[in-house]
PDB file of N, CA, C, O and CB in Angstrom:
ATOM      1  N   MET A   1       0.839  -1.170   0.000  1.00  0.00           N
ATOM      2  CA  MET A   1       0.000   0.000   0.000  1.00  0.00           C
ATOM      3  C   MET A   1       0.884   1.232   0.000  1.00  0.00           C
ATOM      4  O   MET A   1       1.851   1.310   0.757  1.00  0.00           O
ATOM      5  CB  MET A   1      -0.954  -0.002   1.205  1.00  0.00           C
ATOM      6  N   SER A   2       0.562   2.165  -0.823  1.00  0.00           N
ATOM      7  CA  SER A   2       1.319   3.408  -0.873  1.00  0.00           C
ATOM      8  C   SER A   2       0.623   4.456  -0.017  1.00  0.00           C
ATOM      9  O   SER A   2      -0.590   4.643  -0.107  1.00  0.00           O
ATOM     10  CB  SER A   2       1.473   3.904  -2.331  1.00  0.00           C
ATOM     11  N   ILE A   3       1.405   5.134   0.812  1.00  0.00           N
ATOM     12  CA  ILE A   3       0.846   6.209   1.629  1.00  0.00           C
ATOM     13  C   ILE A   3       1.504   7.506   1.214  1.00  0.00           C
ATOM     14  O   ILE A   3       2.730   7.618   1.212  1.00  0.00           O
ATOM     15  CB  ILE A   3       1.050   5.941   3.153  1.00  0.00           C
ATOM     16  N   LYS A   4       0.700   8.469   0.867  1.00  0.00           N
ATOM     17  CA  LYS A   4       1.235   9.770   0.480  1.00  0.00           C
ATOM     18  C   LYS A   4       1.008  10.758   1.610  1.00  0.00           C
ATOM     19  O   LYS A   4      -0.021  10.709   2.284  1.00  0.00           O
ATOM     20  CB  LYS A   4       0.583  10.277  -0.832  1.00  0.00           C
ATOM     21  N   GLY A   5       1.949  11.642   1.818  1.00  0.00           N
ATOM     22  CA  GLY A   5       1.775  12.728   2.762  1.00  0.00           C
ATOM     23  C   GLY A   5       2.028  12.396   4.215  1.00  0.00           C
ATOM     24  O   GLY A   5       1.653  13.180   5.087  1.00  0.00           O
ATOM     25  N   TYR A   6       2.646  11.270   4.512  1.00  0.00           N
ATOM     26  CA  TYR A   6       2.851  10.931   5.919  1.00  0.00           C
ATOM     27  C   TYR A   6       4.234  11.277   6.427  1.00  0.00           C
ATOM     28  O   TYR A   6       4.425  11.357   7.640  1.00  0.00           O
ATOM     29  CB  TYR A   6       2.604   9.478   6.128  1.00  0.00           C
ATOM     30  N   ARG A   7       5.182  11.479   5.578  1.00  0.00           N
ATOM     31  CA  ARG A   7       6.569  11.616   6.017  1.00  0.00           C
ATOM     32  C   ARG A   7       6.814  12.820   6.927  1.00  0.00           C
ATOM     33  O   ARG A   7       7.709  12.758   7.770  1.00  0.00           O
ATOM     34  CB  ARG A   7       7.459  11.715   4.821  1.00  0.00           C
ATOM     35  N   SER A   8       6.077  13.884   6.795  1.00  0.00           N
ATOM     36  CA  SER A   8       6.352  15.067   7.605  1.00  0.00           C
ATOM     37  C   SER A   8       5.531  15.121   8.886  1.00  0.00           C
ATOM     38  O   SER A   8       5.656  16.079   9.649  1.00  0.00           O
ATOM     39  CB  SER A   8       6.094  16.303   6.797  1.00  0.00           C
ATOM     40  N   SER A   9       4.714  14.141   9.138  1.00  0.00           N
ATOM     41  CA  SER A   9       3.820  14.217  10.290  1.00  0.00           C
ATOM     42  C   SER A   9       4.001  13.060  11.271  1.00  0.00           C
ATOM     43  O   SER A   9       3.032  12.624  11.892  1.00  0.00           O
ATOM     44  CB  SER A   9       2.396  14.253   9.820  1.00  0.00           C
ATOM     45  N   TRP A  10       5.209  12.567  11.415  1.00  0.00           N
ATOM     46  CA  TRP A  10       5.464  11.466  12.341  1.00  0.00           C
ATOM     47  C   TRP A  10       5.324  11.958  13.776  1.00  0.00           C
ATOM     48  O   TRP A  10       5.784  13.047  14.119  1.00  0.00           O
ATOM     49  CB  TRP A  10       6.872  10.864  12.107  1.00  0.00           C
ATOM     50  N   ARG A  11       4.680  11.137  14.616  1.00  0.00           N
ATOM     51  CA  ARG A  11       4.498  11.470  16.031  1.00  0.00           C
ATOM     52  C   ARG A  11       4.904  10.287  16.889  1.00  0.00           C
ATOM     53  O   ARG A  11       4.861   9.136  16.454  1.00  0.00           O
ATOM     54  CB  ARG A  11       3.035  11.873  16.323  1.00  0.00           C
ATOM     55  N   ARG A  12       5.299  10.595  18.119  1.00  0.00           N
ATOM     56  CA  ARG A  12       5.568   9.539  19.090  1.00  0.00           C
ATOM     57  C   ARG A  12       4.945   9.947  20.411  1.00  0.00           C
ATOM     58  O   ARG A  12       4.617  11.115  20.623  1.00  0.00           O
ATOM     59  CB  ARG A  12       7.102   9.278  19.246  1.00  0.00           C
ATOM     60  N   SER A  13       4.789   9.000  21.276  1.00  0.00           N
ATOM     61  CA  SER A  13       4.168   9.257  22.569  1.00  0.00           C
ATOM     62  C   SER A  13       4.972  10.264  23.377  1.00  0.00           C
ATOM     63  O   SER A  13       6.202  10.257  23.346  1.00  0.00           O
ATOM     64  CB  SER A  13       4.019   7.961  23.352  1.00  0.00           C
ATOM     65  N   SER A  14       4.278  11.119  24.092  1.00  0.00           N
ATOM     66  CA  SER A  14       4.962  12.057  24.983  1.00  0.00           C
ATOM     67  C   SER A  14       5.614  11.325  26.146  1.00  0.00           C
ATOM     68  O   SER A  14       6.481  11.885  26.817  1.00  0.00           O
ATOM     69  CB  SER A  14       3.983  13.111  25.509  1.00  0.00           C
ATOM     70  N   HIS A  15       5.213  10.088  26.395  1.00  0.00           N
ATOM     71  CA  HIS A  15       5.800   9.274  27.467  1.00  0.00           C
ATOM     72  C   HIS A  15       7.169   8.726  27.081  1.00  0.00           C
ATOM     73  O   HIS A  15       7.879   8.190  27.932  1.00  0.00           O
ATOM     74  CB  HIS A  15       4.867   8.120  27.823  1.00  0.00           C
ATOM     75  N   SER A  16       7.546   8.848  25.828  1.00  0.00           N
ATOM     76  CA  SER A  16       8.831   8.297  25.391  1.00  0.00           C
ATOM     77  C   SER A  16       9.994   9.247  25.645  1.00  0.00           C
ATOM     78  O   SER A  16      11.145   8.880  25.407  1.00  0.00           O
ATOM     79  CB  SER A  16       8.771   7.956  23.920  1.00  0.00           C
ATOM     80  N   ALA A  17       9.724  10.453  26.119  1.00  0.00           N
ATOM     81  CA  ALA A  17      10.747  11.463  26.412  1.00  0.00           C
ATOM     82  C   ALA A  17      11.614  11.688  25.175  1.00  0.00           C
ATOM     83  O   ALA A  17      11.095  11.801  24.065  1.00  0.00           O
ATOM     84  CB  ALA A  17      11.627  11.029  27.624  1.00  0.00           C
ATOM     85  N   GLN A  18      12.917  11.754  25.361  1.00  0.00           N
ATOM     86  CA  GLN A  18      13.824  11.965  24.234  1.00  0.00           C
ATOM     87  C   GLN A  18      14.478  10.666  23.772  1.00  0.00           C
ATOM     88  O   GLN A  18      15.325  10.682  22.879  1.00  0.00           O
ATOM     89  CB  GLN A  18      14.896  12.972  24.611  1.00  0.00           C
ATOM     90  N   GLY A  19      14.093   9.554  24.367  1.00  0.00           N
ATOM     91  CA  GLY A  19      14.671   8.273  23.988  1.00  0.00           C
ATOM     92  C   GLY A  19      14.281   7.869  22.580  1.00  0.00           C
ATOM     93  O   GLY A  19      13.291   8.350  22.029  1.00  0.00           O
ATOM     94  N   ALA A  20      15.064   6.989  22.016  1.00  0.00           N
ATOM     95  CA  ALA A  20      14.797   6.543  20.651  1.00  0.00           C
ATOM     96  C   ALA A  20      14.235   5.126  20.620  1.00  0.00           C
ATOM     97  O   ALA A  20      14.143   4.523  19.550  1.00  0.00           O
ATOM     98  CB  ALA A  20      16.068   6.614  19.818  1.00  0.00           C
ATOM     99  N   ASN A  21      13.865   4.598  21.754  1.00  0.00           N
ATOM    100  CA  ASN A  21      13.369   3.224  21.812  1.00  0.00           C
ATOM    101  C   ASN A  21      11.847   3.204  21.771  1.00  0.00           C
ATOM    102  O   ASN A  21      11.195   2.790  22.730  1.00  0.00           O
ATOM    103  CB  ASN A  21      13.876   2.518  23.080  1.00  0.00           C
ATOM    104  N   CYS A  22      11.299   3.648  20.673  1.00  0.00           N
ATOM    105  CA  CYS A  22       9.848   3.662  20.568  1.00  0.00           C
ATOM    106  C   CYS A  22       9.451   3.580  19.095  1.00  0.00           C
ATOM    107  O   CYS A  22      10.297   3.545  18.201  1.00  0.00           O
ATOM    108  CB  CYS A  22       9.256   4.935  21.232  1.00  0.00           C
ATOM    109  N   VAL A  23       8.177   3.552  18.880  1.00  0.00           N
ATOM    110  CA  VAL A  23       7.667   3.590  17.516  1.00  0.00           C
ATOM    111  C   VAL A  23       7.078   4.971  17.263  1.00  0.00           C
ATOM    112  O   VAL A  23       6.695   5.685  18.189  1.00  0.00           O
ATOM    113  CB  VAL A  23       6.604   2.473  17.276  1.00  0.00           C
ATOM    114  N   GLU A  24       7.019   5.318  16.011  1.00  0.00           N
ATOM    115  CA  GLU A  24       6.390   6.566  15.599  1.00  0.00           C
ATOM    116  C   GLU A  24       5.244   6.219  14.660  1.00  0.00           C
ATOM    117  O   GLU A  24       5.304   5.229  13.931  1.00  0.00           O
ATOM    118  CB  GLU A  24       7.418   7.532  14.911  1.00  0.00           C
ATOM    119  N   VAL A  25       4.211   7.032  14.684  1.00  0.00           N
ATOM    120  CA  VAL A  25       3.065   6.806  13.806  1.00  0.00           C
ATOM    121  C   VAL A  25       2.774   8.067  13.009  1.00  0.00           C
ATOM    122  O   VAL A  25       3.066   9.182  13.441  1.00  0.00           O
ATOM    123  CB  VAL A  25       1.821   6.380  14.620  1.00  0.00           C
ATOM    124  N   ALA A  26       2.199   7.864  11.850  1.00  0.00           N
ATOM    125  CA  ALA A  26       1.769   8.974  11.005  1.00  0.00           C
ATOM    126  C   ALA A  26       0.450   8.590  10.356  1.00  0.00           C
ATOM    127  O   ALA A  26       0.251   7.445   9.951  1.00  0.00           O
ATOM    128  CB  ALA A  26       2.847   9.324   9.926  1.00  0.00           C
ATOM    129  N   GLN A  27      -0.437   9.553  10.265  1.00  0.00           N
ATOM    130  CA  GLN A  27      -1.730   9.312   9.647  1.00  0.00           C
ATOM    131  C   GLN A  27      -1.764   9.946   8.271  1.00  0.00           C
ATOM    132  O   GLN A  27      -1.357  11.093   8.085  1.00  0.00           O
ATOM    133  CB  GLN A  27      -2.867   9.856  10.523  1.00  0.00           C
ATOM    134  N   ALA A  28      -2.249   9.190   7.323  1.00  0.00           N
ATOM    135  CA  ALA A  28      -2.485   9.703   5.980  1.00  0.00           C
ATOM    136  C   ALA A  28      -3.989   9.639   5.728  1.00  0.00           C
ATOM    137  O   ALA A  28      -4.749   9.260   6.619  1.00  0.00           O
ATOM    138  CB  ALA A  28      -1.681   8.887   4.897  1.00  0.00           C
ATOM    139  N   THR A  29      -4.410   9.993   4.562  1.00  0.00           N
ATOM    140  CA  THR A  29      -5.836  10.043   4.264  1.00  0.00           C
ATOM    141  C   THR A  29      -6.523   8.699   4.448  1.00  0.00           C
ATOM    142  O   THR A  29      -7.601   8.630   5.037  1.00  0.00           O
ATOM    143  CB  THR A  29      -6.045  10.526   2.858  1.00  0.00           C
ATOM    144  N   GLU A  30      -5.916   7.643   3.956  1.00  0.00           N
ATOM    145  CA  GLU A  30      -6.584   6.343   3.988  1.00  0.00           C
ATOM    146  C   GLU A  30      -5.848   5.287   4.789  1.00  0.00           C
ATOM    147  O   GLU A  30      -6.218   4.114   4.737  1.00  0.00           O
ATOM    148  CB  GLU A  30      -6.773   5.850   2.604  1.00  0.00           C
ATOM    149  N   ALA A  31      -4.823   5.667   5.527  1.00  0.00           N
ATOM    150  CA  ALA A  31      -4.044   4.646   6.227  1.00  0.00           C
ATOM    151  C   ALA A  31      -3.235   5.266   7.362  1.00  0.00           C
ATOM    152  O   ALA A  31      -3.167   6.485   7.520  1.00  0.00           O
ATOM    153  CB  ALA A  31      -3.111   3.915   5.249  1.00  0.00           C
ATOM    154  N   TRP A  32      -2.631   4.387   8.135  1.00  0.00           N
ATOM    155  CA  TRP A  32      -1.686   4.757   9.189  1.00  0.00           C
ATOM    156  C   TRP A  32      -0.356   4.103   8.862  1.00  0.00           C
ATOM    157  O   TRP A  32      -0.312   3.027   8.266  1.00  0.00           O
ATOM    158  CB  TRP A  32      -2.199   4.324  10.611  1.00  0.00           C
ATOM    159  N   ALA A  33       0.721   4.754   9.252  1.00  0.00           N
ATOM    160  CA  ALA A  33       2.060   4.209   9.057  1.00  0.00           C
ATOM    161  C   ALA A  33       2.745   4.120  10.413  1.00  0.00           C
ATOM    162  O   ALA A  33       2.560   4.983  11.271  1.00  0.00           O
ATOM    163  CB  ALA A  33       2.890   5.083   8.066  1.00  0.00           C
ATOM    164  N   VAL A  34       3.538   3.069  10.599  1.00  0.00           N
ATOM    165  CA  VAL A  34       4.268   2.847  11.850  1.00  0.00           C
ATOM    166  C   VAL A  34       5.717   2.557  11.490  1.00  0.00           C
ATOM    167  O   VAL A  34       5.991   1.798  10.560  1.00  0.00           O
ATOM    168  CB  VAL A  34       3.642   1.668  12.692  1.00  0.00           C
ATOM    169  N   ARG A  35       6.650   3.165  12.232  1.00  0.00           N
ATOM    170  CA  ARG A  35       8.068   2.903  11.983  1.00  0.00           C
ATOM    171  C   ARG A  35       8.832   2.911  13.304  1.00  0.00           C
ATOM    172  O   ARG A  35       8.332   3.379  14.326  1.00  0.00           O
ATOM    173  CB  ARG A  35       8.661   3.953  11.004  1.00  0.00           C
ATOM    174  N   ASP A  36      10.034   2.389  13.260  1.00  0.00           N
ATOM    175  CA  ASP A  36      10.948   2.378  14.398  1.00  0.00           C
ATOM    176  C   ASP A  36      11.629   3.741  14.471  1.00  0.00           C
ATOM    177  O   ASP A  36      12.213   4.196  13.488  1.00  0.00           O
ATOM    178  CB  ASP A  36      12.004   1.223  14.274  1.00  0.00           C
ATOM    179  N   SER A  37      11.559   4.390  15.618  1.00  0.00           N
ATOM    180  CA  SER A  37      12.141   5.729  15.729  1.00  0.00           C
ATOM    181  C   SER A  37      13.659   5.727  15.588  1.00  0.00           C
ATOM    182  O   SER A  37      14.250   6.766  15.296  1.00  0.00           O
ATOM    183  CB  SER A  37      11.761   6.345  17.054  1.00  0.00           C
ATOM    184  N   LYS A  38      14.291   4.590  15.789  1.00  0.00           N
ATOM    185  CA  LYS A  38      15.749   4.500  15.647  1.00  0.00           C
ATOM    186  C   LYS A  38      16.181   4.430  14.186  1.00  0.00           C
ATOM    187  O   LYS A  38      17.361   4.605  13.880  1.00  0.00           O
ATOM    188  CB  LYS A  38      16.272   3.282  16.393  1.00  0.00           C
ATOM    189  N   ASP A  39      15.235   4.175  13.281  1.00  0.00           N
ATOM    190  CA  ASP A  39      15.567   4.003  11.865  1.00  0.00           C
ATOM    191  C   ASP A  39      14.542   4.738  11.002  1.00  0.00           C
ATOM    192  O   ASP A  39      13.698   4.118  10.356  1.00  0.00           O
ATOM    193  CB  ASP A  39      15.617   2.495  11.488  1.00  0.00           C
ATOM    194  N   ALA A  40      14.629   6.054  11.002  1.00  0.00           N
ATOM    195  CA  ALA A  40      13.637   6.876  10.308  1.00  0.00           C
ATOM    196  C   ALA A  40      13.590   6.636   8.802  1.00  0.00           C
ATOM    197  O   ALA A  40      12.580   6.931   8.162  1.00  0.00           O
ATOM    198  CB  ALA A  40      13.918   8.325  10.567  1.00  0.00           C
ATOM    199  N   THR A  41      14.655   6.111   8.235  1.00  0.00           N
ATOM    200  CA  THR A  41      14.653   5.834   6.798  1.00  0.00           C
ATOM    201  C   THR A  41      14.417   4.360   6.504  1.00  0.00           C
ATOM    202  O   THR A  41      14.479   3.933   5.351  1.00  0.00           O
ATOM    203  CB  THR A  41      15.967   6.277   6.176  1.00  0.00           C
ATOM    204  N   GLY A  42      14.148   3.590   7.541  1.00  0.00           N
ATOM    205  CA  GLY A  42      13.940   2.159   7.389  1.00  0.00           C
ATOM    206  C   GLY A  42      12.532   1.821   6.933  1.00  0.00           C
ATOM    207  O   GLY A  42      11.785   2.687   6.477  1.00  0.00           O
ATOM    208  N   PRO A  43      12.182   0.552   7.061  1.00  0.00           N
ATOM    209  CA  PRO A  43      10.873   0.097   6.594  1.00  0.00           C
ATOM    210  C   PRO A  43       9.728   0.718   7.386  1.00  0.00           C
ATOM    211  O   PRO A  43       9.879   1.095   8.548  1.00  0.00           O
ATOM    212  CB  PRO A  43      10.790  -1.414   6.680  1.00  0.00           C
ATOM    213  N   VAL A  44       8.596   0.812   6.731  1.00  0.00           N
ATOM    214  CA  VAL A  44       7.388   1.379   7.324  1.00  0.00           C
ATOM    215  C   VAL A  44       6.275   0.349   7.209  1.00  0.00           C
ATOM    216  O   VAL A  44       6.039  -0.205   6.136  1.00  0.00           O
ATOM    217  CB  VAL A  44       6.987   2.722   6.630  1.00  0.00           C
ATOM    218  N   LEU A  45       5.597   0.097   8.311  1.00  0.00           N
ATOM    219  CA  LEU A  45       4.430  -0.776   8.313  1.00  0.00           C
ATOM    220  C   LEU A  45       3.218   0.096   8.035  1.00  0.00           C
ATOM    221  O   LEU A  45       2.978   1.067   8.752  1.00  0.00           O
ATOM    222  CB  LEU A  45       4.283  -1.555   9.674  1.00  0.00           C
ATOM    223  N   THR A  46       2.456  -0.237   7.011  1.00  0.00           N
ATOM    224  CA  THR A  46       1.263   0.541   6.693  1.00  0.00           C
ATOM    225  C   THR A  46       0.023  -0.275   7.008  1.00  0.00           C
ATOM    226  O   THR A  46      -0.038  -1.473   6.733  1.00  0.00           O
ATOM    227  CB  THR A  46       1.265   0.976   5.214  1.00  0.00           C
ATOM    228  N   LEU A  47      -0.954   0.388   7.583  1.00  0.00           N
ATOM    229  CA  LEU A  47      -2.192  -0.258   8.001  1.00  0.00           C
ATOM    230  C   LEU A  47      -3.384   0.546   7.494  1.00  0.00           C
ATOM    231  O   LEU A  47      -3.372   1.777   7.517  1.00  0.00           O
ATOM    232  CB  LEU A  47      -2.246  -0.403   9.541  1.00  0.00           C
ATOM    233  N   THR A  48      -4.404  -0.157   7.040  1.00  0.00           N
ATOM    234  CA  THR A  48      -5.648   0.519   6.680  1.00  0.00           C
ATOM    235  C   THR A  48      -6.297   1.026   7.965  1.00  0.00           C
ATOM    236  O   THR A  48      -5.864   0.678   9.064  1.00  0.00           O
ATOM    237  CB  THR A  48      -6.615  -0.439   5.893  1.00  0.00           C
ATOM    238  N   ARG A  49      -7.317   1.834   7.828  1.00  0.00           N
ATOM    239  CA  ARG A  49      -8.030   2.317   9.023  1.00  0.00           C
ATOM    240  C   ARG A  49      -8.572   1.155   9.849  1.00  0.00           C
ATOM    241  O   ARG A  49      -8.459   1.156  11.075  1.00  0.00           O
ATOM    242  CB  ARG A  49      -9.185   3.254   8.620  1.00  0.00           C
ATOM    243  N   ASP A  50      -9.160   0.166   9.181  1.00  0.00           N
ATOM    244  CA  ASP A  50      -9.709  -0.986   9.901  1.00  0.00           C
ATOM    245  C   ASP A  50      -8.615  -1.778  10.603  1.00  0.00           C
ATOM    246  O   ASP A  50      -8.800  -2.214  11.739  1.00  0.00           O
ATOM    247  CB  ASP A  50     -10.474  -1.896   8.942  1.00  0.00           C
ATOM    248  N   GLU A  51      -7.475  -1.970   9.940  1.00  0.00           N
ATOM    249  CA  GLU A  51      -6.359  -2.692  10.561  1.00  0.00           C
ATOM    250  C   GLU A  51      -5.809  -1.913  11.754  1.00  0.00           C
ATOM    251  O   GLU A  51      -5.483  -2.511  12.780  1.00  0.00           O
ATOM    252  CB  GLU A  51      -5.238  -2.946   9.531  1.00  0.00           C
ATOM    253  N   TRP A  52      -5.701  -0.590  11.635  1.00  0.00           N
ATOM    254  CA  TRP A  52      -5.207   0.259  12.726  1.00  0.00           C
ATOM    255  C   TRP A  52      -6.144   0.162  13.931  1.00  0.00           C
ATOM    256  O   TRP A  52      -5.695   0.013  15.067  1.00  0.00           O
ATOM    257  CB  TRP A  52      -5.078   1.735  12.259  1.00  0.00           C
ATOM    258  N   THR A  53      -7.442   0.248  13.670  1.00  0.00           N
ATOM    259  CA  THR A  53      -8.428   0.150  14.745  1.00  0.00           C
ATOM    260  C   THR A  53      -8.351  -1.208  15.426  1.00  0.00           C
ATOM    261  O   THR A  53      -8.405  -1.285  16.653  1.00  0.00           O
ATOM    262  CB  THR A  53      -9.841   0.389  14.204  1.00  0.00           C
ATOM    263  N   ALA A  54      -8.226  -2.278  14.651  1.00  0.00           N
ATOM    264  CA  ALA A  54      -8.122  -3.622  15.225  1.00  0.00           C
ATOM    265  C   ALA A  54      -6.860  -3.758  16.068  1.00  0.00           C
ATOM    266  O   ALA A  54      -6.901  -4.355  17.144  1.00  0.00           O
ATOM    267  CB  ALA A  54      -8.131  -4.682  14.114  1.00  0.00           C
ATOM    268  N   LEU A  55      -5.738  -3.215  15.596  1.00  0.00           N
ATOM    269  CA  LEU A  55      -4.493  -3.268  16.365  1.00  0.00           C
ATOM    270  C   LEU A  55      -4.655  -2.532  17.691  1.00  0.00           C
ATOM    271  O   LEU A  55      -4.278  -3.060  18.737  1.00  0.00           O
ATOM    272  CB  LEU A  55      -3.328  -2.660  15.556  1.00  0.00           C
ATOM    273  N   LEU A  56      -5.207  -1.332  17.663  1.00  0.00           N
ATOM    274  CA  LEU A  56      -5.403  -0.577  18.903  1.00  0.00           C
ATOM    275  C   LEU A  56      -6.330  -1.311  19.865  1.00  0.00           C
ATOM    276  O   LEU A  56      -6.094  -1.313  21.073  1.00  0.00           O
ATOM    277  CB  LEU A  56      -5.968   0.809  18.596  1.00  0.00           C
ATOM    278  N   ASP A  57      -7.374  -1.930  19.342  1.00  0.00           N
ATOM    279  CA  ASP A  57      -8.289  -2.693  20.198  1.00  0.00           C
ATOM    280  C   ASP A  57      -7.569  -3.836  20.898  1.00  0.00           C
ATOM    281  O   ASP A  57      -7.795  -4.068  22.085  1.00  0.00           O
ATOM    282  CB  ASP A  57      -9.457  -3.240  19.376  1.00  0.00           C
ATOM    283  N   THR A  58      -6.704  -4.556  20.181  1.00  0.00           N
ATOM    284  CA  THR A  58      -5.993  -5.674  20.811  1.00  0.00           C
ATOM    285  C   THR A  58      -4.947  -5.182  21.803  1.00  0.00           C
ATOM    286  O   THR A  58      -4.678  -5.855  22.798  1.00  0.00           O
ATOM    287  CB  THR A  58      -5.327  -6.548  19.747  1.00  0.00           C
ATOM    288  N   ILE A  59      -4.359  -4.030  21.551  1.00  0.00           N
ATOM    289  CA  ILE A  59      -3.409  -3.457  22.517  1.00  0.00           C
ATOM    290  C   ILE A  59      -4.145  -3.055  23.787  1.00  0.00           C
ATOM    291  O   ILE A  59      -3.673  -3.330  24.890  1.00  0.00           O
ATOM    292  CB  ILE A  59      -2.670  -2.231  21.911  1.00  0.00           C
ATOM    293  N   LYS A  60      -5.285  -2.414  23.643  1.00  0.00           N
ATOM    294  CA  LYS A  60      -6.064  -1.958  24.800  1.00  0.00           C
ATOM    295  C   LYS A  60      -6.552  -3.118  25.661  1.00  0.00           C
ATOM    296  O   LYS A  60      -6.667  -2.980  26.879  1.00  0.00           O
ATOM    297  CB  LYS A  60      -7.252  -1.134  24.336  1.00  0.00           C
ATOM    298  N   THR A  61      -6.838  -4.255  25.039  1.00  0.00           N
ATOM    299  CA  THR A  61      -7.339  -5.402  25.802  1.00  0.00           C
ATOM    300  C   THR A  61      -6.224  -6.272  26.359  1.00  0.00           C
ATOM    301  O   THR A  61      -6.496  -7.255  27.047  1.00  0.00           O
ATOM    302  CB  THR A  61      -8.241  -6.241  24.937  1.00  0.00           C
ATOM    303  N   GLY A  62      -4.969  -5.925  26.072  1.00  0.00           N
ATOM    304  CA  GLY A  62      -3.840  -6.669  26.624  1.00  0.00           C
ATOM    305  C   GLY A  62      -3.434  -7.893  25.836  1.00  0.00           C
ATOM    306  O   GLY A  62      -2.645  -8.703  26.324  1.00  0.00           O
ATOM    307  N   THR A  63      -3.946  -8.049  24.641  1.00  0.00           N
ATOM    308  CA  THR A  63      -3.631  -9.216  23.824  1.00  0.00           C
ATOM    309  C   THR A  63      -2.135  -9.385  23.603  1.00  0.00           C
ATOM    310  O   THR A  63      -1.649 -10.514  23.526  1.00  0.00           O
ATOM    311  CB  THR A  63      -4.332  -9.115  22.493  1.00  0.00           C
ATOM    312  N   HIS A  64      -1.406  -8.300  23.499  1.00  0.00           N
ATOM    313  CA  HIS A  64       0.025  -8.358  23.188  1.00  0.00           C
ATOM    314  C   HIS A  64       0.921  -8.223  24.419  1.00  0.00           C
ATOM    315  O   HIS A  64       2.143  -8.161  24.290  1.00  0.00           O
ATOM    316  CB  HIS A  64       0.370  -7.275  22.201  1.00  0.00           C
ATOM    317  N   ASP A  65       0.322  -8.178  25.609  1.00  0.00           N
ATOM    318  CA  ASP A  65       1.122  -8.058  26.831  1.00  0.00           C
ATOM    319  C   ASP A  65       1.974  -9.298  27.046  1.00  0.00           C
ATOM    320  O   ASP A  65       1.549 -10.417  26.757  1.00  0.00           O
ATOM    321  CB  ASP A  65       0.218  -7.825  28.046  1.00  0.00           C
ATOM    322  N   LEU A  66       3.161  -9.090  27.547  1.00  0.00           N
ATOM    323  CA  LEU A  66       4.023 -10.222  27.887  1.00  0.00           C
ATOM    324  C   LEU A  66       3.521 -10.860  29.177  1.00  0.00           C
ATOM    325  O   LEU A  66       2.956 -10.182  30.035  1.00  0.00           O
ATOM    326  CB  LEU A  66       5.508  -9.773  28.034  1.00  0.00           C
ATOM    327  N   PRO A  67       3.732 -12.172  29.309  1.00  0.00           N
ATOM    328  CA  PRO A  67       3.260 -12.851  30.530  1.00  0.00           C
ATOM    329  C   PRO A  67       4.010 -12.380  31.764  1.00  0.00           C
ATOM    330  O   PRO A  67       3.736 -12.850  32.869  1.00  0.00           O
ATOM    331  CB  PRO A  67       3.410 -14.364  30.389  1.00  0.00           C
TER     332      PRO A  67
END
């Protein structure tokens, strides 16, 4: 999936302070993009709106929590 217009609007959580050990997200018209903050020119995971919503739902319910 190609995402246009996301490169200048990357955001990260305010809880991450100045550290580089986090992910950054950017919203485009029809999708969300996720990347590793340590590698701004590296690969980008792109998600449709439905995929982004499903990911957030599973994070909120603890599906991805470590035991």
